[in-house]
VONU-742784 format. One line per field, with one value per residue (C-alpha): residue number from 1; residue in three letters; x, y, z. Coordinates in Angstrom, 2 decimals. Layout:
BEGIN
seq: c(NUM:...)
type: c(ALA:...)
X: c(X:...)
Y: c(Y:...)
Z: c(Z:...)
END
This chain:
BEGIN
seq: c(1:2:3:4:5:6:7:8:9:10:11:12:13:14:15:16:17:18:19:20:21:22:23:24:25:26:27:28:29:30:31:32:33:34:35:36:37:38:39:40:41:42:43:44:45:46:47:48:49:50:51:52:53:54:55:56:57:58:59:60:61:62:63:64:65:66:67:68:69:70:71:72:73:74:75:76:77:78:79:80:81:82:83:84:85:86:87:88:89:90:91:92:93:94:95:96:97:98:99:100:101:102:103:104:105:106:107:108:109:110:111:112:113:114:115:116:117:118:119:120:121:122:123:124:125:126:127:128:129:130:131:132:133:134:135:136:137:138:139:140:141:142:143:144:145:146:147:148:149:150:151:152:153:154:155:156:157:158:159:160:161:162:163:164:165:166:167:168:169:170:171:172:173:174:175:176:177:178:179:180:181:182:183:184:185:186:187:188:189:190:191:192:193:194:195:196:197:198:199:200:201:202:203:204:205:206:207:208:209:210:211:212:213:214:215:216:217:218:219:220:221:222:223:224:225:226:227:228:229:230:231:232:233:234:235:236:237:238:239:240:241:242:243:244:245:246:247:248:249:250:251:252:253:254:255:256:257:258:259:260:261:262:263:264:265:266:267:268:269:270:271:272:273:274:275:276:277:278:279:280:281:282:283:284:285:286:287:288:289:290:291:292:293:294:295:296:297:298:299:300:301:302:303:304:305:306:307:308:309:310:311:312:313:314:315:316:317:318:319:320:321:322:323:324:325:326:327:328:329:330:331:332:333:334:335:336:337:338:339:340:341:342:343:344:345:346:347:348:349:350:351:352:353:354:355:356:357:358:359:360:361:362:363:364:365:366:367:368:369:370:371:372:373:374:375:376:377:378:379:380:381:382:383:384:385:386:387:388:389:390:391:392:393:394:395:396:397:398:399:400:401:402:403:404:405:406:407:408:409:410:411:412:413:414:415:416:417:418:419:420:421:422:423:424:425:426:427:428:429:430:431:432:433:434:435:436:437:438:439:440:441:442:443:444:445:446:447:448:449:450:451:452:453:454:455:456:457:458:459:460:461:462:463:464:465:466:467:468:469:470:471:472:473:474:475:476:477:478:479:480:481:482:483:484:485:486:487:488:489:490:491:492:493:494:495:496:497:498:499:500:501:502:503:504:505:506:507:508:509:510:511:512:513:514)
type: c(MET:ARG:LYS:ASN:ARG:LYS:GLU:THR:GLY:PHE:PHE:PRO:CYS:LEU:LEU:GLY:LEU:PHE:LEU:LEU:PHE:ALA:VAL:PHE:LEU:THR:GLY:SER:LEU:VAL:LYS:ALA:GLU:GLU:LYS:THR:HIS:THR:ILE:TRP:PHE:PHE:PHE:GLU:ASN:VAL:CYS:ALA:SER:CYS:HIS:GLU:GLU:GLU:ASN:PHE:TYR:ASP:LEU:PHE:ASN:ARG:CYS:VAL:SER:THR:GLU:GLU:LYS:ALA:SER:ILE:SER:TYR:ASP:ILE:ARG:THR:TYR:ASN:VAL:PHE:ARG:SER:ALA:ASP:GLU:ASP:VAL:TYR:GLU:LYS:ALA:LEU:LYS:GLU:SER:GLY:LYS:GLU:LYS:ALA:ASP:VAL:THR:LEU:PRO:VAL:LEU:TYR:ILE:ASP:GLY:LYS:TRP:LEU:SER:GLY:TYR:ASP:LYS:ILE:GLU:GLN:GLU:LEU:HIS:SER:VAL:LEU:PHE:GLY:GLU:GLU:THR:ALA:ILE:GLU:VAL:SER:GLU:LYS:ASN:THR:GLU:LYS:ASN:LYS:ALA:SER:GLU:GLU:ASN:PRO:GLU:TRP:SER:LEU:PRO:VAL:ILE:GLU:ALA:GLU:GLY:LYS:GLU:PRO:ALA:VAL:LEU:LEU:PHE:THR:THR:TYR:SER:CYS:ASN:ASP:CYS:GLU:GLU:ILE:LYS:GLU:TYR:LEU:LYS:GLU:LEU:GLN:GLY:GLN:GLU:SER:PHE:ALA:LEU:THR:GLU:VAL:ASN:VAL:ALA:GLU:GLY:GLU:ASN:ILE:ARG:LEU:PHE:LYS:GLU:LEU:LEU:ARG:THR:PHE:GLY:ARG:ASN:GLN:ASP:ASP:GLY:LYS:VAL:PRO:VAL:VAL:PHE:ALA:GLY:GLU:ALA:VAL:LEU:LEU:GLY:LYS:ASP:GLU:ILE:ARG:GLU:ASN:LEU:PRO:GLU:LEU:LEU:GLU:LYS:GLY:GLU:ALA:PRO:TYR:GLU:LYS:LEU:LYS:GLU:LYS:LEU:ASN:SER:LEU:GLU:SER:GLY:GLU:SER:VAL:THR:ALA:ALA:SER:LEU:ALA:THR:LEU:PHE:GLY:ALA:GLY:LEU:LEU:ALA:GLY:PHE:ASN:PRO:CYS:SER:ILE:SER:MET:LEU:LEU:MET:LEU:PHE:SER:ILE:LEU:ILE:THR:THR:ARG:ALA:SER:VAL:LEU:LYS:ASN:GLY:ILE:LEU:TYR:LEU:ILE:GLY:LYS:TYR:MET:THR:TYR:LEU:GLY:LEU:GLY:LEU:GLY:ILE:CYS:PHE:ALA:ALA:SER:ARG:VAL:ASP:GLN:ASN:LEU:LEU:GLY:ARG:PHE:GLY:GLN:ILE:LEU:ASN:GLY:ILE:LEU:VAL:LEU:LEU:PHE:LEU:PHE:VAL:ALA:VAL:MET:ASN:PHE:VAL:ASP:PHE:LEU:ASN:VAL:ARG:LYS:ALA:GLU:TYR:GLY:LYS:VAL:ARG:MET:GLN:LEU:PRO:LYS:LYS:LEU:ARG:HIS:LEU:ASN:HIS:GLN:MET:LEU:LYS:LYS:ALA:SER:HIS:MET:GLU:GLY:ALA:PHE:LEU:GLY:ILE:LEU:ILE:LEU:GLY:LEU:GLY:ILE:ALA:VAL:SER:LEU:GLY:GLU:PHE:PHE:CYS:THR:GLY:GLN:ILE:TYR:MET:ALA:SER:ILE:LEU:TYR:LEU:LEU:ARG:ASN:ALA:ARG:GLU:GLN:TRP:LEU:SER:LEU:LEU:GLY:THR:LEU:MET:VAL:TYR:VAL:THR:ALA:MET:SER:ILE:PRO:ALA:VAL:VAL:ILE:LEU:ALA:VAL:ILE:ALA:ARG:THR:LYS:GLY:THR:GLY:ARG:VAL:SER:ASP:PHE:MET:LEU:LYS:HIS:MET:GLY:ALA:ILE:LYS:LEU:LEU:ASN:GLY:LEU:LEU:PHE:LEU:PHE:TYR:ALA:ALA:TYR:PHE:LEU:LEU:LYS)
X: c(43.49:44.05:40.38:39.38:41.79:40.16:36.71:37.95:39.21:36.04:33.61:35.41:35.43:31.74:31.05:33.08:31.18:27.89:28.95:30.03:26.66:24.80:26.75:26.12:22.40:22.08:23.84:21.60:18.47:19.68:20.51:17.10:15.36:17.57:15.66:16.60:16.50:15.22:16.61:14.78:16.56:14.44:15.91:15.13:17.98:17.71:21.46:22.69:26.25:25.44:25.08:23.38:23.05:26.84:26.47:24.13:26.48:29.28:26.98:25.99:29.64:30.35:27.42:27.84:31.20:32.43:31.94:28.38:27.53:28.68:26.44:23.16:21.29:20.33:19.22:19.77:17.51:17.89:15.23:15.40:11.78:12.39:11.86:8.21:8.78:10.75:8.15:5.49:7.53:7.88:4.15:3.31:5.68:4.12:0.60:1.40:2.90:-0.01:2.06:1.60:4.19:3.71:4.82:8.37:11.08:13.43:15.98:14.32:15.19:12.53:13.68:11.79:8.61:10.39:10.92:14.07:14.00:17.18:20.82:21.31:18.53:19.52:23.09:21.92:19.38:20.35:22.50:19.89:17.03:19.11:20.17:16.92:18.25:16.02:16.71:16.17:15.29:12.79:9.95:10.59:10.67:7.81:5.04:6.71:7.83:4.36:3.47:6.76:6.35:2.78:3.65:6.64:4.81:5.19:3.87:6.36:6.62:7.59:11.17:11.81:13.39:14.89:13.84:11.00:9.25:11.50:14.68:16.41:16.06:17.45:16.05:18.62:17.81:20.68:21.30:24.01:27.17:26.57:29.71:27.77:25.79:28.95:30.42:27.31:27.18:30.72:29.86:26.79:28.86:31.28:28.37:26.99:30.19:29.20:25.39:23.29:20.64:19.10:20.19:18.11:19.20:16.84:18.11:15.74:16.90:15.52:11.93:9.36:11.41:11.39:7.61:8.07:10.67:8.36:5.44:7.62:8.76:5.12:4.22:7.05:5.84:8.77:8.79:9.88:12.04:14.21:14.78:18.20:19.82:21.38:18.32:17.69:14.31:14.51:11.64:9.60:12.59:13.88:17.48:18.35:21.91:25.16:25.74:22.33:22.73:26.16:24.98:21.67:21.54:23.92:21.81:18.58:20.03:21.53:18.23:16.20:14.27:14.66:12.47:11.33:7.69:7.47:9.00:6.68:3.64:4.75:5.37:2.06:0.21:1.32:-0.57:-3.58:-4.14:-7.71:-8.90:-7.36:-9.18:-12.46:-12.05:-11.13:-14.22:-16.47:-14.89:-15.12:-18.74:-19.68:-17.76:-19.45:-22.89:-22.22:-20.93:-24.20:-26.09:-23.89:-26.17:-24.28:-25.13:-28.71:-29.54:-28.50:-30.53:-33.65:-33.36:-33.12:-36.17:-38.12:-37.40:-38.37:-41.65:-42.41:-41.78:-43.68:-40.67:-40.06:-38.46:-37.53:-35.93:-34.06:-33.11:-31.48:-29.54:-28.34:-27.16:-25.38:-23.43:-22.61:-21.51:-19.22:-17.67:-16.83:-15.47:-13.31:-12.04:-11.13:-9.19:-7.43:-6.35:-5.13:-3.17:-1.58:-0.62:0.96:3.20:4.75:8.38:8.33:11.83:10.62:7.66:9.99:12.12:9.23:6.66:6.48:6.11:3.34:1.64:1.74:0.21:-2.63:-3.33:-3.55:-5.87:-8.16:-8.27:-9.11:-11.99:-13.23:-13.26:-15.07:-17.76:-18.18:-18.56:-21.19:-22.95:-23.20:-24.46:-27.14:-28.20:-28.72:-30.59:-27.94:-27.75:-26.12:-22.97:-22.47:-18.99:-18.39:-20.47:-20.09:-18.77:-21.49:-20.10:-20.12:-23.61:-24.81:-23.15:-24.79:-28.18:-27.85:-27.04:-30.04:-32.38:-31.25:-32.17:-35.82:-35.99:-35.00:-37.39:-37.36:-34.12:-32.09:-33.26:-31.99:-28.57:-28.38:-29.35:-26.58:-24.11:-25.39:-24.73:-21.08:-20.73:-22.49:-20.46:-17.22:-18.43:-19.66:-16.44:-15.02:-17.58:-18.45:-14.89:-13.47:-14.59:-13.80:-10.19:-9.66:-11.16:-8.92:-5.82:-7.01:-7.57:-4.08:-2.59:-4.14:-4.23:-1.62:-1.42:-3.53:-5.75:-8.61:-8.71:-8.62:-11.41:-13.59:-13.00:-13.76:-16.98:-17.95:-17.47:-19.28:-22.14:-22.58:-22.51:-25.27:-27.66:-29.16:-29.69:-31.44:-33.73:-34.53:-35.24:-37.66:-39.47:-39.84:-40.89:-43.64:-44.81:-44.23:-42.84:-39.60:-41.08:-40.50:-36.87:-36.21:-37.74:-35.73:-32.43:-33.13:-34.03:-30.95:-28.35:-26.82:-26.38:-24.77:-22.29:-21.48:-20.85:-18.66:-16.55:-16.20:-15.19:-12.40:-11.28:-11.02:-8.90:-6.66:-6.13:-5.48:-2.80:-1.27:-0.95:0.31)
Y: c(-64.23:-62.62:-63.15:-61.25:-58.44:-58.12:-57.98:-55.46:-53.21:-53.68:-52.37:-49.03:-48.46:-49.23:-46.92:-44.15:-44.47:-44.33:-41.16:-39.53:-40.42:-39.01:-35.74:-35.48:-36.22:-33.69:-31.04:-31.77:-31.45:-28.18:-26.89:-27.97:-26.17:-23.09:-20.04:-18.74:-14.95:-13.81:-10.33:-8.31:-5.18:-2.89:0.11:2.27:2.95:4.11:4.43:2.04:1.95:1.84:-1.26:-0.19:-3.75:-3.75:-0.84:-2.96:-5.96:-3.65:-2.33:-5.88:-6.92:-3.90:-4.69:-8.47:-10.10:-13.29:-15.30:-13.97:-14.87:-18.43:-18.69:-17.90:-18.94:-16.05:-15.39:-11.96:-10.90:-7.56:-5.90:-2.76:-1.55:0.57:-2.72:-3.75:-7.34:-6.23:-3.56:-6.29:-8.19:-4.96:-4.22:-7.82:-7.70:-4.42:-5.82:-9.03:-7.05:-4.60:-1.65:0.96:2.74:5.89:3.98:3.35:5.16:3.62:2.15:-0.11:-3.41:-5.97:-8.56:-10.64:-8.57:-5.22:-2.46:-0.32:2.76:4.50:3.47:5.17:3.25:0.00:0.36:1.25:-1.56:-4.40:-6.18:-5.75:-7.11:-9.98:-11.17:-10.35:-7.40:-4.53:-1.06:2.19:4.24:1.73:2.76:6.51:6.42:3.96:6.51:9.37:7.55:7.27:10.91:12.13:10.07:11.26:14.93:14.89:13.74:16.57:16.35:16.39:19.59:20.18:21.35:24.91:24.86:28.12:27.85:28.93:27.72:25.83:26.42:23.08:21.83:18.79:17.43:15.25:12.91:11.85:10.68:10.78:8.64:7.69:7.52:7.37:10.45:12.46:11.32:12.40:15.77:16.49:15.27:17.55:20.55:19.81:19.33:22.76:24.20:22.72:22.94:25.59:24.06:24.60:21.93:21.20:18.57:16.79:14.52:11.57:11.17:14.56:15.16:13.35:13.52:9.73:9.90:12.60:10.41:7.38:9.45:10.84:7.36:6.27:9.40:8.74:5.13:3.44:0.75:2.14:-0.96:0.19:3.61:3.65:7.06:8.90:9.50:12.37:13.65:15.83:16.76:13.57:11.28:9.58:8.34:5.74:5.36:7.07:5.12:5.95:9.61:9.90:8.10:9.87:13.27:15.12:14.00:15.11:18.55:18.86:17.97:20.29:17.37:18.50:21.65:22.87:23.13:19.36:18.59:21.14:19.34:16.12:17.82:19.69:16.44:15.22:18.07:18.08:14.34:14.54:17.21:15.32:12.18:14.08:15.47:12.01:10.48:13.11:12.56:8.77:8.91:11.07:8.79:5.71:7.28:8.15:4.61:3.27:4.94:3.25:2.03:-1.31:-2.05:-0.75:-2.74:-6.01:-5.10:-4.33:-7.59:-9.55:-7.81:-8.41:-12.15:-12.20:-10.41:-12.80:-15.90:-14.31:-14.74:-12.33:-9.21:-7.81:-10.93:-12.00:-8.43:-8.07:-11.32:-10.07:-6.76:-8.56:-10.63:-7.49:-5.61:-8.45:-8.73:-5.05:-4.82:-7.92:-6.60:-3.28:-4.93:-7.21:-4.26:-2.35:-5.38:-5.90:-2.22:-2.40:-5.28:-3.16:-2.23:1.37:2.00:0.97:3.30:6.08:5.72:5.35:7.41:10.26:7.88:5.94:9.17:10.37:7.11:7.37:10.98:10.01:7.08:9.27:11.90:9.21:7.84:11.39:12.17:8.91:9.74:13.21:11.59:9.24:12.26:13.86:10.61:10.26:13.86:12.98:9.80:7.69:5.06:2.52:4.68:4.63:3.16:3.20:0.15:-3.55:-5.54:-7.45:-10.89:-10.12:-8.64:-11.78:-14.01:-12.07:-12.24:-16.02:-16.46:-14.34:-16.28:-19.60:-18.28:-18.13:-21.97:-22.28:-22.25:-22.06:-21.98:-22.88:-19.67:-17.59:-19.28:-18.82:-15.13:-14.56:-16.27:-14.20:-11.04:-12.11:-13.40:-10.45:-7.97:-9.58:-9.27:-5.68:-4.64:-3.99:-1.19:0.00:-0.75:2.18:4.64:2.14:1.68:5.44:5.94:3.27:4.91:8.22:6.55:4.98:8.38:9.80:6.80:6.08:2.36:1.35:-1.57:-0.70:2.81:1.42:-1.04:1.71:4.00:1.24:0.50:4.16:3.89:0.54:1.66:4.84:2.76:0.53:3.39:3.74:-0.04:-0.07:2.79:0.99:-2.22:-0.36:1.27:-1.97:-3.99:-1.41:-0.87:-4.46:-3.06:-1.78:0.87:3.89:3.05:2.35:5.68:7.50:5.96:6.68:10.27:10.93:8.80:11.92:13.57:10.41:10.29:13.98:13.55:10.51:12.59:15.40:12.92:11.48:15.02:15.68:12.56:13.49:17.00:15.64:13.19:15.79:18.41:15.89)
Z: c(44.49:41.11:40.36:43.50:42.63:39.22:40.80:43.37:40.54:38.49:41.10:41.72:37.96:37.77:40.71:39.08:35.82:37.72:39.55:36.29:34.73:37.76:37.58:33.84:34.28:37.10:35.02:32.08:34.19:35.68:32.20:30.95:33.81:33.46:32.23:28.81:28.63:25.22:24.62:21.96:20.75:18.55:16.75:13.74:11.35:7.74:7.21:4.49:5.84:9.57:11.77:14.98:16.23:16.68:19.11:21.22:21.21:22.43:25.18:26.16:26.43:28.68:30.99:31.24:31.90:30.20:33.43:33.82:30.22:30.87:33.93:32.12:29.00:26.70:23.12:21.54:18.66:16.88:14.72:12.57:12.66:9.56:7.70:7.48:8.61:11.69:12.46:12.53:15.16:17.19:17.09:18.03:21.04:22.18:21.85:23.74:26.62:26.76:25.56:22.85:20.73:22.79:25.91:24.67:22.75:20.20:20.57:23.11:24.79:25.73:28.27:30.83:30.42:30.89:28.33:28.57:26.33:25.18:25.41:28.80:30.50:28.77:30.05:33.58:34.00:31.65:34.25:37.00:34.89:33.52:36.97:38.82:40.85:42.01:40.61:42.39:39.32:37.88:40.19:39.85:36.06:35.56:36.05:34.16:31.01:29.46:30.16:28.74:25.57:25.01:25.64:23.30:20.16:17.63:14.07:11.21:9.22:5.60:4.99:3.81:0.35:-0.90:-4.54:-6.83:-9.96:-12.34:-10.33:-9.65:-6.08:-4.27:-0.99:0.80:3.71:5.99:9.56:12.23:12.09:8.48:6.34:3.08:4.10:4.80:1.49:-0.45:1.32:0.16:-3.34:-3.56:-2.47:-5.29:-7.71:-6.76:-8.22:-11.61:-11.49:-9.76:-7.49:-4.05:-1.57:1.54:4.08:6.46:9.27:9.75:13.36:14.39:15.50:13.37:10.17:9.87:9.33:6.70:4.99:4.90:3.59:0.80:-0.19:-0.50:-2.46:-4.91:-5.28:-3.55:-0.88:2.48:3.05:0.12:1.63:3.30:3.60:1.94:-0.26:-2.67:-3.88:-6.99:-9.29:-9.69:-9.06:-5.93:-5.80:-3.16:-1.90:-2.80:-6.02:-7.49:-6.49:-8.13:-11.27:-11.94:-10.21:-12.59:-15.58:-13.90:-13.22:-16.70:-18.42:-16.18:-14.67:-11.06:-10.91:-7.52:-8.67:-9.26:-5.86:-4.25:-5.73:-4.07:-0.74:-0.84:-1.55:1.89:3.55:1.22:1.13:2.51:0.07:-2.84:-1.71:-1.40:-4.93:-6.22:-4.63:-6.18:-9.61:-9.35:-8.15:-11.14:-13.52:-12.05:-12.36:-16.01:-16.72:-15.31:-18.19:-20.79:-23.66:-23.78:-20.18:-20.34:-23.50:-21.82:-18.75:-20.80:-22.71:-19.45:-18.01:-21.24:-20.96:-17.27:-18.01:-20.90:-18.75:-15.83:-13.55:-10.67:-12.15:-8.75:-7.24:-10.37:-11.20:-7.77:-8.31:-11.70:-10.22:-7.35:-9.89:-11.84:-8.71:-7.58:-11.04:-11.42:-7.89:-8.46:-11.80:-10.19:-7.36:-9.86:-12.00:-8.92:-7.71:-11.14:-11.30:-7.83:-9.00:-11.76:-11.08:-9.83:-11.17:-14.63:-14.32:-13.24:-16.38:-18.83:-16.92:-19.43:-22.39:-20.64:-19.63:-23.25:-24.51:-21.97:-22.93:-26.63:-25.83:-23.73:-26.50:-29.09:-26.99:-26.35:-30.09:-30.89:-28.32:-29.83:-33.29:-31.84:-30.35:-33.81:-35.36:-32.67:-33.24:-36.92:-35.91:-37.67:-34.93:-37.24:-37.33:-33.54:-32.96:-29.20:-28.32:-27.66:-30.68:-32.59:-31.70:-27.98:-28.22:-29.96:-27.33:-24.49:-26.22:-26.61:-22.91:-21.91:-24.22:-22.74:-19.30:-20.39:-20.40:-16.73:-13.77:-9.98:-8.00:-11.08:-12.74:-9.80:-9.87:-13.64:-13.39:-10.82:-13.15:-16.08:-14.10:-13.86:-17.44:-19.13:-17.05:-18.24:-21.83:-21.61:-19.84:-23.32:-23.61:-20.09:-18.95:-20.93:-18.26:-15.49:-16.63:-16.94:-13.48:-11.94:-13.45:-12.03:-8.65:-8.60:-9.40:-6.23:-3.88:-1.17:-1.97:1.01:0.10:2.44:0.98:-2.57:-1.79:-0.31:-3.28:-5.81:-3.92:-4.31:-8.09:-8.51:-6.23:-8.28:-11.47:-10.06:-9.22:-12.76:-12.95:-9.55:-10.64:-13.92:-11.99:-9.69:-12.64:-14.62:-11.54:-10.97:-14.57:-15.84:-19.09:-20.63:-22.93:-20.68:-20.07:-23.78:-24.77:-22.09:-23.23:-26.89:-26.11:-23.98:-25.81:-27.36:-23.95:-22.57:-25.47:-25.00:-21.27:-21.96:-24.35:-21.81:-19.08:-21.23:-22.09:-18.34:-17.83:-20.78:-19.37:-15.87:-17.00:-19.33:-16.59:-14.03)
END
């Protein structure tokens, strides 16, 4: 009897455990099948002391009760599109949903395939979208939102600064509800009692001022991700955040390093970017063309063609391979130099900019003088005294490589010629590269740090530099001799040296005035 009682008690327990397991399993399956709402909140805030994502969390808590939150699965993600990485996420989300930036207005919420622009609309429709309810205003606003966004798309305009010439001027960028901004505004008013300067404030939240702010950061060589207001632009300096402004602005004003004319140059460059680029391209094309007539480069080319003619190899085919190798090398060197320069700490450049500028001016003047001396020596037919040329050891090394090429035949000769184009170009860079380096520094001074633009501009220079070599190749392939080209180079060597000197004088003057 006791045994039966035990068995009777065992089965209800077993049944209870089974029911509990079934309930748990059912709940798990329901939970697994439950839709998770991914809520993407995109905003643009440049205020260092503001936390706009907290405003959204407050709004979310007002719209969705605690019980409702427990009944759904959701994942909130916030992105400040002022940061480059977050902007990439924003652009990707727009693209995947078939939208463009003109279709929405920041701050914007993306949830379940719907975009809600502005805090008012987010607050009105968040609950409805989250719980699958229909909204009355959704249909009426759907067709008008895109038109409104496209019509209200004004261009940014430059701020009016009430200063002239060397008068000190400070351009301050702020935004709404920013404690640091208010603190700095009060500080600058107090500072105006000690130092006389024109103060102009621009609110990044108004109109298209955020675009102006980003363009100025790029022009001053700073990363836009570092730019959190308050920010001050003065002279050629940019001060980020209240601490940097308090620490450095008084010294800039005291030393006279915040003149309006310098700030005006930076602002004007925003409007005249295309004309500056056009002038830069013309200068770089001329510099590249002149570099193509460099005696170092031409002498190597003539020696190669002499060997090809002697061995009865194809001058045209192998000459093209040589020039391809040379083109690739100079383009690669230019991109490498630009990349290395872009890695340099901009703050360091800002502090030592004048010293570096002075060193470059002196170097350019030295090279200009040496070219003028060479010009005089060539005029007197004293070619042994020419100094601006490839060192003897490098010349000898290049000659040896070219001579070894004469022993190769067939496809191996073509591969070797291509390799020689690369190797010889690296060697003659010590000579031809003088103009190239100066031109790259000039390019970086004008460029907007856009790699596609830099690549295109470098291609203009290297293409111009290749034109003389292509013409020489065509002449020698036709005449089967190097005599005409040698005579031409000897006759015009003085003019080439003179033009080189004038080019370096131009670069020296440009960097001195800038």
